[in-house]
Structure formats: structure tokens, C-alpha cells
N, C-alpha and C positions, 0 to 999 in steps of 0.2 A: 504494500500500500504506500503510495507516495505521500509526502508531507503535505503537498498542496495540489489543488486542482485549479488551473487558470481557465476561466470560461470567457470566451469572446462570442458575442452574438453579432450577426451582420445581415444586411440586406442591401444589395446594390451599392457596395462601398469600395469599388475598385480603386478609387483615388486615395483612400484613407487607410485601407486595411494593412498595407505593407509596413507602415510606421508602427502600428500596434504590434504586429508579429515580430518585427526586428527588435523592438524594445524587450520582448520576452526572450528571443534568441540570444541576445547579448548578455543575459544574466549570468553572473558567476555561479549562482545557486542553481542546481539542476535537479533537485529532488521534487519534481512536479510532473504532472501530466497536463497536456494542452487540449482543451475541448472547444470545438467550434460548432455553434448552432447557427446555421444559415437559413434564412427564410425563403429559399428557392430563388436566389438571385438570378436575374436575367442578363447581367453584365459579366465581367471577367472576375468577379470577386472569388468564386470558388476555385477557378484556375490559379489565381494568385496564391490562395491558401495552400492548395495542393503543391505548388511549386516549392514550398518550404519544407515539405514532409521529410525528405531525405536528410536535410541538415539537422532536424530535431531527432529523427530516429537514429542517426549516427551517434548521438549523445546518449542513446538509451532511453529517450523520452517518448512516452506513449502519445501519439498524435491522432486525435479522433475528429473526424469531420462528418457532420450530418447536415444535409441540405434538403429541406422539405417545407411545405407551406406551414405557417403557424398563425396564431391569433393575435400577434402583436409582440412587443418587446418583452413583456413580463411572462407571457407564455413561453417564449424562447428561453428566457432566463431559467424558468422552472424546469424546462427540459434539460438544461445544462446541469442544474443541481441534481436532478435524478440520475444523470450519467456519472456524476463525480464520484471518485473512489478515494480521493485524498482526505486526510484528516481535516484540512482547512480548505476553503475555497475563496477565490477572489474573482469578482466580475470586472473584466477589462473590455469595455465596449469598443467597437470599431471606431477609430479616430482618436481614442485615448491611448496613453502609453505609460509604462513604468518610467519613473523619473530618471534613473541612472542604472548602470550595469551592476551596481552594488545594492540596489534597493531591497531585493528579497533577502539577501544575506544579512543586511542590516536589520531588517524587520525581525527575523528569527533570532538574531543575536541580542536585540534589545528587549524582546518580549520577556517580561519578568514573572508573570503570574499565570495561573491556569484559567485565563479568561475565556469567555465564550465568543467575544468579539474583540479584535484588536484593530485600532484605527489610528491614523496619523494625519499628516498635513497634505495639502494638495497645491500644485502649481496650476493656477487658472490661466488659460491661454485665450486671449482675445485678439485675433488678427496677429499683428507683429509685436504685441505686448504680452507680458506675463507678470504675475505676482503670486506670492505664496499666501494661501488661505489656511490659517491655522485651524486645527481641530479644536472644537470648543468643549467646555465642561459637559459631561454626559447628562447632567441634571437639567439641561436646557431642552431635552428631548420632548417634553410635553408642549413646548412652544414652537420648536422648529427642529429641522434636521441638523445636528451639531457637527456633522462631518460629511465629506463627499463619499458616496457609495464606493467609487473606484479606489478609494484610499482606505478600505477596510477589508479585513480578513475575518471570515466567520467559520466556526466549526461546522463542517458539513452536516453532521447529525442535527445541529441546531437549525441550520438553514432549511433542512427538510421539514422540520416542525413548523417553521414560519416562512413558508413559500409565499410568493407574491400573489396578491389578490388581483386577478385580471379584470375585475370590475373597475378598478382605478387605472386610468390610462396614462397618467403623468407622474403621480406621487405614490405609487404602490410601495416603493422602497421605504418611504417614511412610515407607512402603515406597518410594514414588517418589523422594522427596527423599534418602532414605538411599542409594539406588542411584546417584543423581547424585553425591552426596558421595564415595562409594567409588570412583566412576569418575573422580574428579579434576575435576569441573566446578567452576567458579569462583563463589563466593558473595561478595556485597558487602553489608555492613550500612550503612544510612543512618539518621541520627538524625531520624526523622520518624514520627509516629503516622499510620499509613496507614488502618486500618480500625476500625470499631466492631463488636465481635464479640458476638453474643448467646450467652451462656454456658448457655442452656437446652437446647442440642442434645445428641444421644445421646453424642457423643464426650466431652462435658464432664460427663455425669451417670452414665455406666455404668462404674464403677470396674473391675470384674472383666473385662468384655468387652474394654475397651481394652487392659488389660495382657495378656490372653490373646493378642490379636492381635499386640501388640508382641513377645511371646515367639516367636510363629510367624515373624514378619518377621525378627527377628534371627537365628533359626536358619536360615531360608531364605537369608539373606545372609552366613552363616558368620561372624557377629560373635563374637569371642572373649568368653567369658562366665565370670563367677565366681559359681557357684550360691550359695555361702554369703553373699556380699555382697548378691546379688540378693534372697535370702529376707529378710535383715534389712531391706533397703530397702523391700521389699514390705510387711512388717509395719508399719514406721514410716509409710509412705505411707497404708496402710489406716487406721491409728489417727488420723492427721492428717485424712484425708478425712472420717471419721465425726465427729470432733470439730467440724470445720467445719459439717457438716450440722446437728448439734445446736445449735451457737451461732447459725447462721443462722435456725433455726426458733424457738428459745426465747429467745435473747438476742442479737438482731441488733445491739443497741447495743454489744455487746462484740466483735463481729466486724467490722462496718463502721465502722472508726475512721479518723481522719485519720492516726494514727501508722502504720497499715498501708497508707496511700495511697488510701483510699476517699474519695469525695466524692459529693454528690448529683448525679444525672445530669439 
């Protein structure tokens, strides 16, 4: 049984999939299997995935590729969890990447406890700019997702108990981790940038849809809520979100500053 199962889901990602695969191939840590769940791509995605098979198998790494129709990203992720045989699993979506060739070695050397979930920091990528987004205190979970999914490792046995609810189309990750937290599962933060996260995805760009699902998830999980405070926060978040959009489009030099932690990627 490998220490880790790396799961990558894809659909028509021929221009992005190679950087994800190469970030895994370049790891010094090799005690893992690599699982691909493709949604029956119609471009060259699967051909590109298969072109790397020999390089991984020459290292003794199991390389599994499934390409078939699915019911969306969370259905695909659940298929990957079902196929995983590692003690731990990490979701690394097409277009995302592990931060450096030492990432996995560092994660397993820094892990100190018998946690159920280990999470770290994320380097957010926005066009030609990037900045590190630190993992937050886990007790913020009832308010928001404290870390990026791609920067977390979950015990496979735990992930099978808390698979993704496919009724949620954008924020099912939050639902699963919130349920783990409420059930008392143990989370451990490590000071390590684990993944490079592409901020152009739907969960990063659709303000109202994300918050609508968060509302449903909190209600379904009986999270105690303060409507007055939530409305105030929603208004402030919306104003801040739109201010960022305007600055990014018309005055990027005022938004992507060193003071705010940005640097050229």
C-alpha cells in the first residue's frame, strides 16, 4: 500500500494538464500512486496523460487512468477516492500543481501528529502574479473554508466516510470538511506551501453562487447563525470583491503590490 494517492480529475484540459503531471513527476518523494479520472475528454488530454505513463512506471509508481463520462467534478473526485489505495490522498486538479520538487517530502517530514487531515499554505496564481495564502486556524471552519483543498492531505479511510455531496456544484469541498470538523476529526497545520492554485476557477470567480451554497451547507449542518452579522459581512465582502475586480482590470499596479504580498510568478 502506498503512503499517498494523488488524484487528478480532468476534462478537456490539454493546455493545462502537463504542468500538473510534471509537478508530480519531479517529486523526490515517490511512495505514491497516481490516479487520473477523466470525464471522457474530446481533446488530447488523455493522450497527454498516457504519454507520461512510462516515466512514472519506470519509478515503480502505479499509474491509473480512467476516462468515462461523469456527473461533474465532485462525482469525478468521488471516483478517485474509491480507487485510492494509499493511506492518504490529495486532490490535485488539472491546472494546479505541487509547489516544488520537495513538497511531498517536506509534508511527510513535518507532519507531527496522527491527524486525520493535514493542511498547509497555498500559492495563489492570478495571471502573471502570485502570492502565498496562509492556512488559517481550523476553528474558522464554521465561517469559511480555512485552507485550499489542493493544499490538504486526508486519510483515505476518512475521505471515504465524507465523500463529496454532488448536490452542491461549487462548494461541496466545504461541506465535506465542515462535517469532518463537526464530527471531531483531527486537523494539523504545517508551515509548508503545498500547492499552486489557479484562481480562475468557478469557485474563485462566482461570488453569489459560492455564498448561496455556503448558506445551504451551513443550514444543512445546523450551524448557529447571526443573520444581521451575516448580511453586513455579505455587503462588505461584495463591495470588496467588486473593488478588487475593478482594480485588477483598470489599475493592476494598484492591486498587485508587494505590500499586499504579490510578486511576479
